[in-house]
Backbone as a ProteinNet text record, in pm:
[ID]
protein_1_A
[PRIMARY]
XXXXXXXXXXXXXXXXXXXXXXXXXXXXXXXXXXXXXXXXXXXXXXXXXXXXXXXXXXXXXXXXXXXXXXXXXXXXXXXXXXXXXXXXXXXXXXXXXXXXXXXXXXXXXXXXXXXXXXXXXXXXXXXXXXXXXXXXXXXXXXXXXXXXXXXXXXXXXXXXXXXXXXXXXXXXXXXXXXXXXXXXXXXXXXXXXXXXXXXXXXXXXXXXXXXXXXXXXXXXXXXXXXXXXXXXXXXXXXXXXXXXXXXXXXXXXXXXXXXXXXXXXXXXXX
[TERTIARY]
11596.9	11592.5	11536.4	11595.3	11543.4	11464.8	11354.5	11274.2	11336.4	11341.5	11393.3	11278.6	11195.9	11074.2	11102.3	11223	11252.7	11310.7	11332.4	11395.8	11308.5	11368	11296.7	11368	11486.3	11557.8	11517.2	11569	11534.3	11577.3	11497.2	11530.2	11542.8	11645.1	11677.5	11681.6	11611.8	11608.1	11621.6	11699.9	11706.8	11655.4	11562.1	11512.1	11474.8	11446.3	11407.5	11255.4	11198.5	11052.7	10981.7	11055.2	10991	10957.4	10890.9	10858.2	10722.3	10719	10592.4	10490.9	10365.7	10260.7	10254	10347.8	10336.4	10323.5	10391.2	10372.6	10227.5	10160.8	10021.5	9928.9	9968	9886.3	9908.3	9994.9	10014.4	10105	10196.6	10287	10373.1	10377.6	10447.6	10596.5	10657.2	10801.6	10837.6	10736.7	10758.4	10722	10693.7	10640.6	10736.9	10866.7	10962.2	10961.9	10947.9	10940.9	10811.3	10701.3	10571.5	10576	10629.2	10638.6	10726.6	10838.9	10930.7	10863.3	10796	10730.7	10618.5	10543.2	10435.8	10489.8	10606.8	10662.6	10748.3	10808.4	10906.1	10856.1	10733.7	10691.6	10692.8	10677.3	10678.9	10817.8	10920.1	11057	11103.9	11013.4	11045.6	10958.2	11006.5	10919.6	10829.4	10703.2	10612.3	10659	10687	10737.7	10626.8	10664.9	10570.1	10548.4	10648.9	10641.6	10741.3	10727.4	10811.9	10867.7	10996.5	11061.3	11114.7	11074.1	11114	11202.4	11317.4	11399.9	11374.6	11302.6	11259.8	11344.2	11370.9	11443	11368	11240.3	11154.6	11128.5	11217.4	11202.5	11340.2	11367.7	11494.3	11465.8	11536.8	11523.4	11661.8	11667.6	11794.5	11860	11778.9	11825.9	11734.1	11778.6	11692.3	11557.7	11451	11316.9	11230.7	11151.8	11066.6	10920.8	10846.7	10703.5	10635.1	10566	10510.5	10359.9	10290.2	10143.9	10093.2	9982.5	9923.7	9850.1	9794	9720.5	9760.8	9878.6	9929.4	9845.5	9821.7	9759	9862.2	9820	9913	9952.8	10080.5	10137.1	10166.2	10079.2	10093.8	10201.1	10325.5	10438.1	10485.8	10392.5	10422.9	10319.4	10347.4	10255.1	10253.4	10145.4	10134.2	10083.4	10024.6	9973.5	9821.6	9761.9	9615	9549.2	9421.7	9350.1	9355.4	9355	9355.6	9481.9	9588.4	9711.8	9693.2	9593	9568	9450.2	9404.8	9299.4	9350.4	9480.9	9541.1	9523.1	9487.3	9470.6	9564.8	9608.6	9686.5	9677	9589.6	9550.2	9626.5	9752.9	9832.3	9846.4	9845.1	9865.6	10009.3	10027.7	10161.4	10209.4	10330.7	10387.8	10460.1	10383.3	10446.1	10541.9	10512.6	10599.9	10736.2	10737.8	10865.6	10938	10864.7	10927.6	10999	10934.3	10996.1	11119.1	11106.7	11218.7	11339	11313.5	11423.1	11486.8	11405.7	11460.6	11550.3	11508	11590.1	11719.9	11710.4	11828.2	11927.4	11878.2	11966	12032.7	11955.5	12011.5	12123.1	12105.6	12209.7	12338.9	12325	12440.7	12481.7	12439.1	12477.8	12432.4	12318.8	12258.8	12130.9	12128.5	12006.6	11894.5	11770.9	11656.6	11534	11426	11298.5	11186.3	11066.5	10948.8	10848.7	10799.4	10700.6	10565	10469.3	10338.2	10238.2	10278.2	10182.9	10205.3	10328.3	10357.6	10293.7	10258.7	10204.2	10307.2	10265.7	10351.7	10370.8	10494.7	10518.6	10517.6	10531.1	10513.5	10627.9	10742.5	10847.5	10809.3	10700.6	10646.7	10524.9	10422.8	10295.6	10292.1	10375.7	10373.7	10429.8	10552.6	10601.5	10524	10482.1	10413	10272.3	10210.1	10079.2	10093.9	10206.1	10232.7	10272.9	10348.9	10401.1	10297.7	10233.6	10138.5	10008.5	9929.4	9811.6	9705	9706.4	9605.8	9631.9	9748.4	9781.3	9760.4	9802.2	9775.5	9902.1	10015.5	10139.5	10176	10200	10235.9	10365.9	10368.1	10482.1	10522.9	10651.8	10701.5	10808.1	10846	10934.1	11043.5	11163.9	11279.9	11332.9	11358.7	11404.4	11552.9	11593.5	11733.7	11775	11904.9	11959.7	11998.4	11950.2	11983	12133.4	12175.6	12317.7	12364	12288.9	12309.3	12455.1	12511.3	12647.4	12649.3	12729.7	12730.1	12772.4	12876.1	12924.1	12819.7	12744.1	12637.8	12532.6	12503.2	12400.2	12453	12580.6	12641.2	12635.6	12666.5	12659.4	12516.5	12419.7	12279.7	12243.9	12288.8	12262.8	12328.1	12451.2	12521.1	12452	12393.7	12323.2	12195	12148.9	12024.6	12050.1	12172.6	12204.7	12132.3	12093.4	12022.1	11884.1	11831.8	11702.8	11713.7	11836	11852.8	11803.1	11782.4	11737.3	11585.6	11514.1	11368.7	11312.7	11186.9	11122.4	11065.9	11159.1	11125.3	11176.9	11100.7	11147.9	11194.3	11323	11380.3	11387.2	11327.4	11325.4	11399.6	11501.1	11563.2	11497.5	11412.4	11329.8	11388.7	11454.6	11519.6	11514.8	11630.2	11640.3	11790	11842.9	11988.3	12036.7	11945.5	11973.5	11868.2	11910.9	11810.1	11857.7	11859.5	11887.5	11761.8	11682	11549.3	11559	11652.8	11664	11692.3	11774.1	11808.9	11693.6	11605.2	11485.9	11406.8	11393.2	11314.2	11386.6	11519.8	11595.9	11613.3	11571	11595.4	11530.8	11607.3	11558	11520	11395.7	11352.9	11447.6	11490.3	11576.7	11723.9	11759.3	11899.6	11972.1	12097.7	12180.5	12242.5	12269.1	12334.7	12463	12575.7	12699.3	12745.8	12716	12753.5	12673.1	12545.6	12462.9	12508.7	12539	12584.3	12706.2	12803.2	12925.7	12897.3	12809.2	12780.2	12703.6	12605.2	12530.7	12623.4	12715.8	12811.8	12898.6	12937.4	13016.8	12936.4	12809.7	12725.2	12712.5	12691.7	12677.5	12805.8	12919.7	13048.2	13069.8	13038.2	13059	12969.4	12844.8	12746.7	12733.4	12767.7	12752.8	12886.6	12996.3	13126.2	13176.8	13265.6	13322.2	13437.5	13402.3	13500.7	13463.1	13555.5	13529	13433.2	13369.2	13273.1	13338.3	13462.6	13530.5	13555.4	13601.2	13623.8	13492.2	13388	13258.2	13210	13218.4	13175.2	13259.3	13388.5	13474.8	13437.6	13409.1	13368.3	13236.6	13141.9	13014.1	13030.5	13119.1	13143.6	13200.5	13281.3	13344.6	13275.2	13144.5	13069.7	13084.6	13111.8	13125.9	13245.6	13338.1	13454.1	13422.6	13304.7	13265.1	13244.3	13251.3	13233.3	13098	13101	12981.3	12880.3	12934.7	12849	12755.3	12810.5	12726.9	12637.6	12668.7	12574.9	12451.6	12472.6	12360.3	12285	12357.2	12295.5	12340.7	12282.1	12314.8	12290.4	12191.7	12164.9	12141.4	12200	12212.9	12103.7	11990.6	11889.8	11832.1	11833.8	11779.6	11881.6	12006.3	12110.5	12130.8	12116.9	12156.1	12073.9	11948.4	11885.3	11964.6	12038.1	12125.9	12235.8	12292.8	12398.9	12348.6	12228.2	12171.2	12154	12099.9	12075.2	12204.9	12302.2	12427	12502	12503.9	12574.1	12501.3	12370.2	12294.6	12320.9	12324.4	12344.1	12485.7	12585.7	12724.1	12776.8	12717.7	12760.9	12721.3	12770.2	12733.7	12583.9	12533.3	12392.7	12375.8	12251.7	12211.3	12146.1	12187.5	12125.9	11992.3	11883	11750.2	11671.8	11725.3	11660.5	11769.7	11759.2	11860.7	11796.2	11704.5	11623.1	11611.5	11537.4	11516.3	11383.2	11388.9	11270.4	11280.6	11174.1	11177.6	11293.3	11326.9	11430.5	11572.3	11590.8	11724.1	11743.2	11859.6	11889.5	11899.3	11835.1	11843.3	11848.2	11888.4	11908.6	11831.1	11813.5	11759.4	11849.8	11867.5	11958.2	11885.4	11917.3	11852.5	11957.7	11941.2	12025.2	11933.1	11971.9	11892.7	11980.1
8516.2	8658.5	8682.5	8776.2	8817.1	8946.1	8957.4	9078.2	9186.6	9308.1	9423.6	9522.2	9501.7	9580.8	9724.8	9755.6	9891.9	9974.2	9913.5	9979.9	10094.8	10214.3	10327.8	10386.3	10337.6	10386.1	10307.5	10351	10285.6	10139.4	10059.3	9919.6	9906.7	9834.9	9825.5	9678.5	9642	9501.9	9492.6	9397.1	9361.3	9219.6	9198	9062.6	9037.5	8912.8	8868.2	8864.4	8938.8	8955	8854.3	8759.4	8651	8685.9	8594.7	8607.6	8668.8	8795.7	8862.7	8846.1	8811.1	8796.4	8656.7	8568.6	8428.1	8408.7	8487.8	8466.2	8487.9	8587.7	8614.6	8508.1	8449.3	8345.1	8209	8201.6	8078	7977	8022.2	7930.7	7853.6	7720.8	7635.8	7664.2	7705.4	7730.9	7860.1	7933.9	8055.9	8038.6	7915.8	7900.2	7950	7925.7	7973.1	8125	8190.5	8336.3	8385.5	8321.4	8360.2	8350.6	8240.4	8222.5	8330.8	8360.9	8463.4	8599.5	8637.5	8769.1	8779.9	8672.3	8673.2	8692.2	8634.2	8635	8757.3	8816.4	8922.8	9037.1	9088.5	9201.1	9171.4	9045.3	9012.6	9028.4	9039.6	9058.6	9202.9	9288.3	9429.1	9515.1	9634.9	9737.4	9787.9	9805	9856.1	9995	10013.7	10144.2	10246.8	10373.7	10482.1	10500.3	10464.6	10478.8	10383.6	10362.3	10267.9	10336.9	10314.5	10359.2	10236.2	10216.5	10098.4	10138.6	10071.8	10081.4	9953.3	9964.1	9845.7	9825.6	9700	9664.3	9702.9	9735.3	9752.4	9897.9	9987.2	10127.9	10187.6	10231.2	10295.3	10429.5	10532.4	10665.6	10726	10832.4	10897.5	10952.6	11006.9	11048.6	10984.9	10972.1	10912.4	10984.9	10908.5	10964.7	10904	10990.1	10948.6	10951.1	10854.9	10848.3	10946.8	11046.7	11153.3	11155.6	11057.6	11056.9	11028	11090.7	11068	10934.2	10892.5	10765.5	10691.6	10631.1	10570.2	10450.3	10437.8	10315.5	10202.6	10084.3	9974.4	9968.3	9943	9931.5	9783.5	9715.6	9570.8	9548.4	9557.5	9554.6	9411.5	9325.5	9187.7	9145.8	9038.4	8996.8	8844.4	8792.3	8649.8	8568.7	8634.2	8563.5	8554.7	8469.8	8459	8592.1	8605	8731	8779.2	8686.7	8730.8	8806.7	8789.8	8864.7	9013.6	9049.3	9188.8	9244.6	9165.9	9210.5	9222.2	9203.1	9220.5	9366.1	9386.5	9522.2	9543.9	9668.1	9707.6	9859.5	9906.1	10047.6	10130	10098.8	10176.8	10320.8	10416.2	10555.7	10581	10678.8	10726.7	10817.6	10869.6	10955.1	11072.9	11171.2	11285.9	11363.1	11367.6	11441.2	11374.7	11241.8	11170.2	11185	11181.1	11197.2	11331.6	11437.9	11570.5	11574.2	11511.6	11513.7	11437.7	11323.3	11246.3	11323.6	11388.2	11468.2	11579.3	11643.3	11748	11690	11575.9	11509.6	11474.5	11425.2	11392.5	11519.2	11627.1	11750.9	11804.8	11796.9	11840.7	11762.1	11638.3	11552.3	11550.6	11653.5	11671.4	11557.2	11496.4	11393.6	11452.3	11483.8	11540	11437.1	11484.3	11393	11466.5	11393.3	11455	11372.8	11428.5	11360.6	11336.3	11213.9	11173.4	11164	11244.7	11250.3	11152	11080.1	10996.8	10847	10804	10661.1	10589.1	10462.2	10379.5	10284.9	10210.9	10109.6	9993.2	9955.2	9836.7	9711.4	9593.7	9470.9	9444.5	9513.2	9502.7	9567.6	9647.2	9710.6	9635.5	9621.4	9573.8	9424	9345	9200.8	9171.4	9212.4	9181.6	9251.4	9377.2	9448.9	9395.3	9340.3	9277.2	9154.7	9085.2	8971.9	9017.7	9125.2	9172	9250.3	9346	9435.5	9438.3	9330.5	9318.3	9424.9	9494.3	9597.9	9724.4	9734.2	9846.9	9981.4	9991.6	10113.1	10189	10158.6	10230.9	10309.2	10439.8	10518.3	10468.9	10469.2	10415.8	10516.6	10534.6	10597.1	10507.2	10536.9	10449.7	10534.3	10479.2	10545.8	10460.4	10524	10449.7	10417.2	10322.1	10302.7	10407.7	10411.3	10508.2	10434.7	10482.3	10418.8	10410.8	10304.5	10276.6	10175.2	10166.6	10063.2	10057.3	10173.5	10181.5	10151.7	10053.7	10010.7	10123.1	10198	10304.8	10415.7	10444.4	10544.2	10500.5	10372.1	10324.8	10315.5	10291.1	10301	10446.2	10540.5	10681.7	10723.2	10667.7	10696.5	10652	10533.2	10486.2	10573.7	10615	10699.8	10834.9	10884.4	11012.4	11004.7	10883.8	10864.4	10830.1	10836.3	10787.1	10861.7	10986.7	11058.6	11000.7	10920.7	10854.8	10751.4	10712.5	10607.2	10648.2	10777.6	10824.4	10828.5	10775.2	10778.6	10636.6	10625.5	10494.2	10460.9	10437.7	10408.1	10268.5	10196	10069.5	10095.6	10071.1	10083.8	9944.3	9926.3	9795.4	9802.6	9720.3	9696.3	9573.6	9594.1	9486.2	9440.6	9325	9274.5	9123.3	9063.1	8916.1	8886.7	8813.4	8793.5	8693.7	8624.6	8548.3	8590	8634.5	8677.5	8650.2	8523	8478.2	8406.5	8478	8428.2	8293.4	8278.4	8152.6	8035.7	8059.1	7951.5	7915.6	8009.2	7973.6	7866.5	7883.2	7789	7655.6	7657.3	7533	7460.2	7523.5	7468.5	7330.7	7238.1	7103.5	7097.6	7063.1	7061	6980.4	7041.3	6974.6	6977.7	7020.1	7018.4	7142.1	7124.9	7237.6	7301.8	7428.1	7503.9	7560.1	7494.8	7531.3	7671.2	7716.8	7854	7954.5	7929.6	8016	8009.1	7888.4	7872.6	7959.5	7957	8033.8	8183.8	8232.2	8375.7	8414.8	8334.5	8366.7	8364.8	8268.9	8264.2	8389.5	8437.5	8560.6	8679.5	8687.9	8796.9	8793.4	8675.1	8662.6	8704.7	8657.1	8694.5	8845.5	8904.1	9047.3	9130.4	9091.9	9176.2	9147.5	9027.6	8994.8	8979	8969.7	8947.2	9069.1	9045.1	9151.8	9218	9291.5	9367	9514	9601.2	9743.5	9790.8	9905.3	9959.7	9990.8	10039.9	10073.7	9949.2	9841.7	9716.8	9660	9668.1	9615.8	9692.6	9823.6	9903.4	9873.4	9852.7	9822.6	9688.2	9590.9	9459.6	9471.2	9546.1	9562.1	9643.4	9742.3	9819.3	9730.6	9630.8	9540.8	9404.2	9405.2	9280.3	9187.8	9243.8	9159.6	9065.4	9093	9006.7	8888.6	8888.7	8778.3	8651.3	8534.5	8408.1	8401.8	8380.9	8358.5	8473.8	8594.3	8711.5	8732.2	8727.3	8753.4	8635.7	8519.1	8407.1	8434.5	8481.1	8506.5	8634.5	8730.2	8858.7	8902.7	8846.4	8894.9	9044.6	9093.5	9237	9262.5	9369.7	9381.3	9459.2	9484.2	9568.1	9504.7	9371.4	9308	9298.9	9327.9	9328.7	9467.2	9572.6	9706.3	9763.9	9723.3	9768.4	9728.1	9617.1	9576.5	9679.5	9733.2	9832.3	9956.2	10001.6	10117.8	10088.6	9972.5	9935.7	9921.6	9851.6	9826.9	9956.4	10047.3	10173.9	10262.8	10258.8	10337.1	10287	10154.8	10096.1	10118.2	10098.5	10119.9	10024.9	9906.2	9807.3	9668.8	9562.8	9427.9	9400.7	9317.4	9277.6	9146.2	9115.7	8985.5	8905.8	8782.2	8695	8645.4	8679.6	8645.2	8554.1	8532.6	8440.5	8375	8242.4	8167.9	8039.5	8056.3	7945.4	7952.9	7858.3	7857.5	7922.7	8003.2	8059.3	8024.4	7970.9	7926.5	7830.1	7752.2	7651.4	7702	7832.5	7890.5	7954.8	7930.6	7985.7	8137.7	8202.6	8347.6	8384.1	8508.3	8548	8674.3	8696.2	8820.4	8870.5	9001.6	9062.8	9173.7	9187.1	9286.9	9364.9	9497.1	9585.4	9660.2	9668	9745.1	9793.4
14147.8	14176.2	14315.3	14386	14514.8	14497.9	14569.1	14560.7	14645.5	14594.1	14665.8	14681.9	14782.3	14795.4	14832.4	14886.3	14926.6	14811.3	14696.2	14583.9	14533.8	14523.6	14469.1	14348.3	14317.1	14201	14077.2	13963.4	13838.5	13838.3	13773.7	13748	13596.8	13552.8	13411.4	13373.9	13267.8	13227.1	13075.1	13031.4	12889.2	12876.7	12784.6	12765.1	12620.1	12591.5	12458.1	12451.8	12356	12354.1	12263.7	12205	12132.6	11988.7	11922.3	11781.2	11760	11720.8	11691	11802.8	11767.9	11868.2	11930.2	11895.3	11937.3	12088.6	12172.8	12317	12361.9	12304.8	12342.2	12284.1	12172.3	12110.3	12174.8	12276.8	12351.6	12285.3	12199.8	12130.9	12230.6	12216.1	12313.5	12320	12208.8	12209	12281.5	12327.1	12404.7	12552.1	12596.7	12731.8	12838.9	12820.3	12921.4	12929.2	12814.9	12813.5	12877	12845.1	12902.1	13053.6	13104.6	13249.8	13311.6	13246.8	13297.3	13302.6	13193.9	13188.4	13292.3	13309.2	13408.7	13549.7	13575.8	13710.8	13740.4	13637.9	13659.3	13747.3	13730.2	13814.4	13964.1	14002	14145	14205.1	14121.9	14168.9	14152.8	14108.8	14087.9	14177.2	14209.1	14264.2	14152.6	14181.1	14077.6	14034.8	13906.6	13861.8	13846.9	13855	13828.3	13679.1	13600	13454.3	13391.5	13261.9	13189.3	13065.1	13039.9	12916.8	12845.6	12720.3	12643.7	12526.7	12514.4	12394.6	12317.5	12206.5	12131.5	12007	11975.2	11853.5	11727.1	11740.1	11622.3	11585.4	11629.3	11591.2	11569.1	11448.8	11414	11348.8	11392.9	11335.8	11314	11235.9	11206.7	11332.8	11422.6	11554.3	11658.2	11784.1	11886.8	11891.8	11886.5	11878.2	11988.1	12050.5	12161.6	12120.5	12168	12142.1	12237	12179.3	12261.8	12271.9	12213.7	12218	12358.5	12395	12526.7	12532.8	12420.3	12413.4	12286.2	12285.8	12162.8	12118.9	11987.7	11936.7	11935.1	11897.6	11878.4	11732.1	11710	11576	11553.5	11478.5	11456	11348.5	11391	11297.1	11272.6	11235	11197.4	11094.1	11025	10919	10909	10851.3	10826.9	10943.7	11042.7	11160.9	11156.9	11240.1	11243.7	11279.4	11245.5	11264.8	11409.3	11505.6	11645.7	11682.5	11604.2	11630.6	11607.9	11527.8	11494.9	11575.1	11672.1	11763.1	11906.6	11926.6	12058.3	12100.8	12225	12277.5	12394.9	12411.3	12528.9	12537.9	12626	12626.2	12728.6	12751.1	12846.5	12797.6	12890.6	12850	12808.7	12721.1	12692.8	12804.7	12788	12891.8	12825.6	12775.2	12709	12798.7	12928.2	13020.8	13028.1	13038.8	13041.8	12908	12798.7	12668	12659.3	12705	12703.7	12794.5	12909.1	13003.9	12949.4	12886.6	12828.4	12713.6	12631.1	12521.6	12575.4	12682.4	12744.4	12798.6	12862.6	12918.2	12808.2	12696.4	12584.7	12530.5	12519.7	12469.8	12556.8	12687.2	12780.8	12758.3	12713.1	12688.5	12540.5	12468.3	12327.8	12237	12271.5	12187.4	12128.1	12000.2	11940.5	11939.8	11954.4	11955.4	11905.5	11887.3	11853.4	11915.6	11914.6	11969.2	11856.6	11846.9	11746.4	11816.2	11771.9	11836.2	11775.6	11671.1	11597.8	11612.3	11629.5	11627.2	11745.6	11724	11830.7	11888.5	11991.2	12051.8	11955.1	11927.2	11844.7	11931.8	11867.9	11944.9	12042.7	12024.2	12124.5	12255.1	12252.4	12372.3	12422.9	12338.2	12392.3	12418	12350.8	12379.5	12519.4	12551.9	12686.4	12796.9	12774	12881.2	12904.8	12802.7	12824.3	12914.7	12904.9	12993.3	13133.1	13140.7	13269.5	13349.6	13284.7	13352	13271.3	13280.2	13193.5	13216.2	13330.6	13355.5	13274.7	13213.8	13124.3	13192.8	13317.9	13395.2	13434.1	13369.6	13394.4	13269.3	13281	13162.1	13098.5	12966.1	12890.3	12783.3	12767.4	12646.1	12586.4	12463.8	12387.8	12324.9	12320.1	12261.5	12147.2	12034.4	11916.6	11924.2	11842.6	11810	11706.7	11677.4	11583.4	11455	11342.4	11214.3	11195.7	11132.2	11119.5	11221.4	11333.2	11434.3	11482.2	11510.7	11560.8	11710.2	11749.8	11889.5	11982.9	11947.1	12035.8	12051.4	11946.3	11958.2	12059.7	12063.5	12156.3	12298.7	12314.4	12447.4	12495.5	12407.2	12444.1	12477.7	12407	12435.2	12576.3	12615	12750.3	12855.7	12831.9	12929.3	12944.7	12837.4	12843.6	12926	12953.2	13029.9	13176.8	13220.9	13355	13466.9	13444.9	13550.7	13579.1	13487.8	13514.6	13625.8	13660	13760.5	13898.1	13919.8	14050.6	14062.5	13964.7	13965.6	13965.1	14006.4	14009.5	13871.7	13778	13639	13605.6	13527.5	13471.9	13330	13304.8	13171.9	13111.8	12995.5	12930.2	12797.5	12782.9	12653.4	12594	12495.4	12440.9	12308	12310	12190.7	12185.5	12159.3	12154	12146.8	12242.6	12246	12141.1	12076.3	11953.8	11852.9	11734.6	11638	11495.7	11461.2	11325.5	11277	11199.8	11160.5	11089.4	10997	10923.4	11016.6	11117.5	11210	11302.4	11331.4	11407.9	11333.1	11202.5	11124	11106.3	11117.5	11103.3	11236	11343.9	11477.2	11493.7	11548	11576.6	11724	11756.9	11896.4	11984.6	12094.2	12190.3	12156.8	12036.1	11994.8	12046.1	12083.5	12123	11999.4	12009.7	11903.3	11964.9	11939.5	12008.7	11972.7	11851.5	11815.5	11897.1	11910.3	11994.1	12140.3	12188.6	12327.3	12354.9	12263.2	12284.8	12291.7	12205.4	12207.2	12333.2	12373.2	12494.3	12616.1	12619.9	12730.7	12732.7	12615.1	12606.8	12658.7	12620	12668.9	12820.5	12875.4	13020.6	13090.8	13041.5	13100.8	13092.8	12977.7	12958.3	13048.1	13061.7	13130.9	13279.5	13323.6	13465.6	13536.8	13462.3	13522.9	13599	13691.5	13772.9	13698.1	13594.5	13517	13525.2	13495.5	13503.9	13396.3	13421.3	13326.3	13192.2	13194.9	13069.7	12986	13050.5	12977.2	12924.8	13005.2	12961	12837.6	12842.3	12728	12605.1	12623.9	12509.8	12447.9	12531.1	12479.1	12401.7	12456.4	12387.6	12259	12260.8	12139.1	12029	12068.1	11971.6	11970.3	11989.2	12003.6	11883.2	11766.4	11647.1	11656.8	11748.7	11768.4	11860.7	11921	12009.8	11928.6	11993	11920.1	11849	11718.4	11636.6	11646.6	11662.1	11680.1	11561.3	11439.6	11323.1	11286.9	11335.3	11321.6	11407	11528.1	11619.7	11584.2	11525.8	11491.3	11352.7	11247.1	11112.3	11098.9	11171.4	11185.4	11334.8	11386.9	11533.4	11604	11538.4	11603.4	11729.8	11739.7	11859.7	11973.2	11944	12046.8	12106.8	12027.8	12072.8	12187.4	12208.7	12333.1	12457.2	12448.6	12558.3	12581.2	12475	12489.1	12562.5	12529.1	12595.9	12745.3	12776.1	12916.3	12994.9	12939	13010.6	13037.6	12939.6	12958.9	13057.9	13057.4	13154.3	13295.7	13312.7	13445.4	13496.9	13411.6	13450.4	13554.8	13563.8	13662.8	13614.6	13679.1	13635.5	13650.5	13562.1	13564.7	13639.9	13667.3	13723.2	13609.9	13592.3	13492.2	13546.2	13477.9	13528.9	13434.4	13314.7	13220.7	13138.3	13122.2	13047.7	12997	12902.8	12854.6	12702	12646.2	12501.4	12464.9	12359.9	12296	12148.4	12092	11951.7	11926.6	12027.8	12015.1	12029	12055.8	12066.8	12203.8	12262.6	12393.9	12387.1	12481.4	12493.4	12640.7	12667.4	12807	12838.8	12970.4	13022	13132.6	13140.7	13237.3	13312.5	13440.7	13525.6	13601.9	13602.8	13683.9	13779.6	13908.4	14004.8	14118.6
[MASK]
++++++++++++++++++++++++++++++++++++++++++++++++++++++++++++++++++++++++++++++++++++++++++++++++++++++++++++++++++++++++++++++++++++++++++++++++++++++++++++++++++++++++++++++++++++++++++++++++++++++++++++++++++++++++++++++++++++++++++++++++++++++++++++++++++++++++++++++

């Protein structure tokens, strides 16, 4: 990645946020992700605010986190006690939440603001690695129940006016998310089904194809090689759809390594 220090417009990134709190707990199978997250801010312009679309929040209509000082929502279980003592005291951004809700309304996308919910681990785990000082305001946008790919592409297109601001948009998911296969993973072994799907994602998102074709491919993602093997449920993929539609142009591949023994990717638009 090359640093673009003069960049003042929005930067959009989709990445894999790992397994629960394991990156913060120093899990060795997350080292490539930890290194990437630690380094990523040095290749970005420091944003004035952050908007996260996390795989771990689904609502009937797009919902924005509106609390001024959100707590942390430890939405994982079965981990050591220190996993529930992780702190990240970044401020919320009610003003941005209101502005995004208005923007969605102008584009005929109904939404609401939740004043009570806290940051889930799709937010605080990667951002604690990226911006440990917790001094950038953050708001969060939910996925839409039903997980319809075209709805999430439309959601991204409705946010395109944010591109003129110094905001970091994060699609926080995982480009491979088959829980059973994580546990079956053999250290060092390749997974050819996963390889084929990741290659398809890279071709779709970074290739020199038109925006209409790219959106159509993402809308029909289930037709990609081994799509349902990699995503038995697509909540960790759909933040990518929001990001890609918002950007409306090819991405840069910025991460292509193994996490939990499975290849996953990260994409950046700027």
